C-alpha positions in Angstrom: -46.9 -40.6 -15.6 -44.9 -37.8 -17.2 -42.1 -36.9 -14.8 -40.7 -34.1 -16.9 -40.2 -30.9 -14.7 -43.0 -28.4 -15.3 -42.4 -25.2 -13.4 -38.8 -24.5 -14.6 -38.8 -20.7 -15.1 -35.8 -18.8 -13.9 -38.1 -16.3 -12.2 -39.1 -18.2 -9.0 -42.0 -17.3 -6.8 -39.6 -15.9 -4.2 -38.0 -13.7 -6.8 -41.4 -12.6 -8.2 -42.5 -11.5 -4.7 -39.3 -9.7 -3.9 -39.7 -7.7 -7.2 -42.9 -6.2 -5.7 -41.3 -5.3 -2.4 -38.1 -3.7 -3.7 -39.7 -2.2 -6.9 -41.8 0.8 -7.5 -44.6 1.4 -5.0 -47.2 1.3 -7.8 -46.4 -2.3 -8.7 -47.2 -3.5 -5.2 -50.4 -1.4 -5.0 -51.7 -2.6 -8.4 -51.2 -6.3 -7.6 -52.1 -6.3 -3.9 -54.2 -3.1 -3.5 -51.8 -2.3 -0.7 -48.8 0.0 -0.3 -45.6 -1.8 0.5 -45.5 -0.9 4.2 -49.1 -2.0 4.5 -48.3 -5.3 2.9 -45.3 -5.8 5.3 -47.5 -5.0 8.3 -50.1 -7.4 7.0 -47.6 -10.2 6.8 -46.3 -9.5 10.3 -49.8 -9.3 11.8 -50.9 -12.6 10.2 -47.7 -14.3 11.5 -48.5 -13.1 15.0 -52.2 -13.7 15.0 -52.1 -17.2 13.4 -48.7 -18.4 14.4 -47.6 -18.7 10.8 -44.2 -20.0 9.8 -42.3 -20.2 6.5 -42.6 -23.5 4.7 -39.8 -25.4 3.1 -40.5 -24.1 -0.3 -42.8 -21.1 0.3 -42.3 -18.1 2.6 -45.2 -16.4 4.4 -44.7 -13.3 2.3 -44.9 -15.4 -0.9 -47.9 -17.3 0.3 -49.7 -14.0 1.2 -48.8 -12.6 -2.2 -50.3 -15.6 -3.9 -53.5 -15.3 -1.8 -53.9 -11.6 -2.5 -53.4 -11.9 -6.2 -56.1 -14.6 -6.3 -58.7 -12.6 -4.5 -57.7 -9.2 -5.8 -57.7 -10.3 -9.5 -59.9 -13.4 -9.3 -57.1 -15.5 -10.9 -57.4 -19.3 -11.0 -55.0 -21.4 -9.0 -53.4 -22.8 -12.2 -52.5 -19.3 -13.4 -51.0 -18.5 -10.0 -49.1 -21.8 -9.9 -47.4 -20.9 -13.2 -46.7 -17.3 -12.2 -45.1 -18.3 -8.8 -43.6 -21.6 -10.2 -45.3 -23.9 -7.7 -47.4 -27.0 -8.1 -51.2 -26.6 -8.1 -51.3 -28.5 -4.8 -48.9 -26.1 -3.1 -50.9 -23.0 -4.3 -54.2 -24.6 -3.0 -52.7 -25.6 0.3 -51.3 -22.2 1.1 -54.5 -20.5 -0.1 -56.4 -22.4 2.5 -53.8 -21.7 5.2 -53.8 -17.9 4.6 -57.5 -17.8 4.2 -57.9 -19.3 7.7 -55.3 -16.9 9.1 -57.0 -13.9 7.6 -60.4 -14.9 9.0 -58.8 -15.4 12.4 -57.5 -11.8 12.1 -61.1 -10.8 11.2 -62.3 -11.8 14.7 -60.0 -9.1 16.0 -60.7 -6.2 13.7 -64.3 -6.7 12.5 -66.0 -5.3 15.6 -67.7 -2.2 16.9 -65.4 0.6 18.0 -65.8 2.8 21.0 -69.1 4.6 20.5 -69.3 6.9 23.6 -69.5 10.1 21.6 -71.0 11.4 18.4 -69.0 10.6 15.3 -67.2 13.6 13.8 -68.9 13.0 10.4 -72.2 13.6 12.1 -71.2 16.3 14.6 -69.5 18.4 11.9 -72.5 18.5 9.6 -75.6 20.5 10.4 -77.7 18.3 8.1 -77.1 15.4 10.6 -76.4 17.0 13.9 -78.1 16.9 16.4 -80.8 14.8 14.8 -78.6 11.7 14.3 -76.2 12.3 17.2 -76.9 8.8 18.7 -76.4 7.0 15.3 -73.5 4.5 15.4 -73.6 3.1 11.9 -75.7 1.6 9.1 -77.0 -1.8 8.2 -77.7 -3.2 4.8 -77.8 -6.4 2.8 -75.5 -7.3 0.0 -75.7 -10.1 -2.6 -72.3 -11.4 -3.6 -71.6 -14.0 -6.3 -71.7 -17.6 -5.2 -71.0 -20.9 -6.8 -73.3 -23.9 -6.2 -73.7 -27.3 -7.8 -76.6 -27.7 -10.3 -78.7 -29.5 -7.6 -78.4 -26.6 -5.2 -78.5 -23.6 -7.5 -82.3 -22.9 -7.1 -81.8 -21.9 -3.5 -78.9 -19.6 -4.3 -80.6 -17.7 -7.2 -81.3 -14.2 -6.0 -83.9 -11.8 -7.5 -81.7 -11.0 -10.5 -81.6 -14.8 -11.3 -77.9 -14.9 -10.4 -76.4 -17.4 -8.1 -75.6 -15.4 -5.0 -75.2 -15.5 -1.2 -77.2 -13.1 1.0 -75.0 -11.2 3.4 -76.0 -8.9 6.3 -73.4 -6.1 6.9 -72.9 -3.4 9.5 -70.5 -0.5 9.1 -69.6 2.6 11.0 -68.9 6.1 9.6 -65.2 5.4 9.2 -66.1 3.0 6.4 -65.1 0.1 8.6 -67.1 -3.1 8.8 -68.2 -3.9 12.3 -70.3 -7.1 11.6 -70.5 -9.5 8.6 -73.1 -12.3 8.6 -72.6 -14.4 5.5 -73.6 -17.8 4.0 -77.3 -17.4 3.5 -78.7 -18.5 0.1 -79.6 -15.7 -2.4 -83.3 -16.6 -2.0 -83.3 -16.3 1.8 -85.9 -13.9 3.2 -84.1 -10.7 4.1 -86.0 -10.1 7.4 -85.2 -13.7 8.3 -81.4 -13.1 7.8 -81.6 -9.9 9.9 -83.5 -11.4 12.8 -81.4 -14.5 12.8 -78.3 -12.3 13.1 -79.9 -10.5 16.1 -81.2 -13.7 17.9 -78.3 -16.0 17.6 -74.9 -15.9 19.4 -73.2 -14.1 16.5 -71.7 -11.3 18.5 -74.0 -8.8 16.8 -72.9 -5.3 17.9 -76.3 -4.3 19.4 -76.8 -0.6 20.2 -76.8 0.6 23.8 -79.2 3.0 25.4 -80.4 5.7 22.9 -78.0 4.5 20.2 -79.4 3.3 16.9 -78.4 2.1 13.4 -79.9 3.4 10.2 -81.8 0.6 8.3 -83.8 0.7 5.1 -87.6 0.6 4.6 -87.5 -3.2 4.3 -87.7 -3.4 8.1 -90.0 -1.8 10.6 -88.7 0.6 13.2 -87.8 -1.0 16.5 -85.6 0.3 19.4 -82.1 0.7 18.1 -82.9 0.5 14.4 -84.2 3.6 12.6 -86.0 3.2 9.3 -87.2 5.9 6.8 -90.8 6.8 6.1 -92.5 4.6 3.6 -94.5 5.8 0.6 -92.2 8.9 0.4 -89.1 9.5 -1.7 -86.0 7.9 -0.2 -83.3 7.0 -2.8 -80.9 9.8 -3.7 -81.5 9.5 -7.4 -85.2 10.2 -6.8 -84.4 13.5 -5.2 -81.9 14.4 -8.0 -84.5 13.7 -10.6 -87.1 15.7 -8.8 -85.1 18.9 -8.5 -83.3 18.0 -5.3 -85.5 19.8 -2.8 -87.6 17.6 -0.4 -91.3 18.4 -0.2 -92.5 18.1 3.3 -90.9 17.0 6.6 -91.0 13.3 5.8 -89.1 13.7 2.6 -86.6 15.9 4.3 -86.0 13.2 6.9 -85.8 10.5 4.3 -83.3 12.5 2.2 -80.9 13.1 5.2 -81.4 9.5 6.4 -80.5 8.2 2.9 -77.5 10.4 2.5 -76.1 9.4 5.9 -76.8 5.7 5.4 -75.1 5.9 2.1 -71.8 5.2 3.8 -72.6 1.5 3.7 -73.1 1.6 -0.1 -69.7 3.3 -0.4 -68.2 0.5 1.7 -69.8 -2.0 -0.7 -68.4 -0.1 -3.7 -64.8 -0.2 -2.3 -65.1 -3.9 -1.4 -66.3 -5.0 -4.8 -63.9 -2.8 -6.6 -60.9 -4.2 -4.6 -62.0 -7.8 -4.7 -63.6 -8.9 -8.1 -63.7 -12.4 -6.8 -67.0 -11.3 -5.1 -68.5 -10.6 -8.5 -67.7 -14.0 -10.0 -67.0 -16.6 -7.4 -65.0 -19.7 -8.6 -66.1 -23.2 -7.8 -65.0 -23.3 -4.2 -67.0 -25.3 -1.5 -69.8 -23.2 0.0 -68.0 -22.9 3.4 -64.9 -21.6 1.7 -66.9 -19.0 -0.2 -68.2 -17.7 3.1 -64.7 -17.4 4.5 -63.5 -15.6 1.3 -66.1 -12.9 1.9 -65.0 -12.6 5.6 -61.4 -12.4 4.5 -62.2 -9.6 2.0 -63.9 -7.6 4.7 -61.0 -8.2 7.1 -58.5 -7.0 4.5 -60.7 -4.0 3.8 -60.7 -3.0 7.5 -56.9 -3.6 7.8 -56.1 -1.4 4.9 -58.5 1.3 6.1 -56.9 1.2 9.6 -53.4 1.2 8.3 -53.8 3.7 5.4 -56.9 5.8 5.5 -55.7 7.7 2.4 -55.9 4.6 0.2 -56.9 5.5 -3.4 -60.0 3.4 -3.5 -61.2 4.9 -0.2 -60.6 8.4 -1.5 -62.4 7.6 -4.7 -65.6 6.4 -2.9 -65.3 8.6 0.2 -67.6 11.4 -1.0 -69.6 9.6 -3.6 -73.3 9.3 -3.2 -74.0 5.7 -4.3 -77.5 4.7 -5.4 -78.9 2.1 -3.1 -80.2 -1.2 -4.4 -83.6 -2.3 -3.5 -82.6 -6.0 -3.4 -83.2 -6.1 0.3 -86.6 -4.5 0.2 -89.0 -6.7 2.0 -92.6 -5.7 2.7 -93.2 -8.5 5.2 -92.2 -7.5 8.7 -91.3 -10.2 11.2 -90.4 -10.4 14.8 -91.3 -6.8 15.8 -94.2 -6.2 18.2 -96.5 -3.2 18.1 -95.1 -1.6 21.2 -91.6 -1.7 19.7 -92.8 -0.2 16.4 -94.6 2.6 18.2 -91.6 3.5 20.4 -89.2 4.0 17.5 -91.9 5.7 15.4 -92.1 8.3 18.2 -88.3 8.8 18.1 -88.4 9.2 14.3 -91.3 11.7 14.5 -89.4 13.8 17.2 -86.3 13.9 15.0 -88.4 14.8 11.9 -90.3 17.6 13.6 -87.1 19.2 15.0 -85.3 18.8 11.6 -88.2 20.4 9.7 -88.5 23.4 12.1 -84.8 24.2 11.7 -85.0 23.7 8.0 -87.9 26.1 7.6 -86.1 28.7 9.7 -82.9 28.5 7.7 
């Protein structure tokens, strides 16, 4: 065994971390996707939530810095070990510790907020108000990169022949995730994932009373979940290519439904831009891959709550992202006819009122 010291750089991990915290604001942001005060608050919050303590060789700030650099830049542990001058074992150990702590924080900040009044984003826009006054968010599916052994890859290959995990996500109009259900194989039936999230004890934030979520046409209307009209234009690029003006009341409803539900596509855009690890997952165990996604969504929420003016949020805030049909599923499961009729009536009432006002304007 070669016992020659390996990590012998004068720039220790502690010094490397301090350089970010006392240096230019841009350096901290470019490496951690956080401003310095957000990073410090994040460290203190994790200490409190998970009872973290400094180790003999690694402080909590340094451990969190290593963790963030790994998931924000998709660096391998060996690269981080060299940069922070620690053994591979130390980097891997602290990665697991911080991952567990961030997921614990996620149970506190990935949840539905107070929804007793109409969101300002809806109330302040005549395209949406009063038609969507009871809408509390959007639901969509997302495929993120996964790693699986050769014997298990068939189950994880999504429709684009990539190895992925199928994730159900709920967000509100503040671009905050309120529910994340991860771990399903890329080939899993989309309706099955959705209905499983509703039926199991997963703390799904179900709508109350007249409240509802916006869903895509892959699922039938049912109380609390409002879908667009099928066999009509829906995606925003279809309207742009067709001149932009909807033809008929169903298209008008679909256009406004699509533009309002687009908030969840913007959330996906921010998430994947901030965490490239979700585009090319390293060879972690499946359970750890699930936790990494939860951790990314947790950090997304934390940054949004701490610093709403974050550059990535500003970049995606007003963009109209084209929606992916990867969750489109023609097979409807678990919805009885009475439920479908009830929500169809709600949709038709909204559509008629919207069209009448549109024609008068």
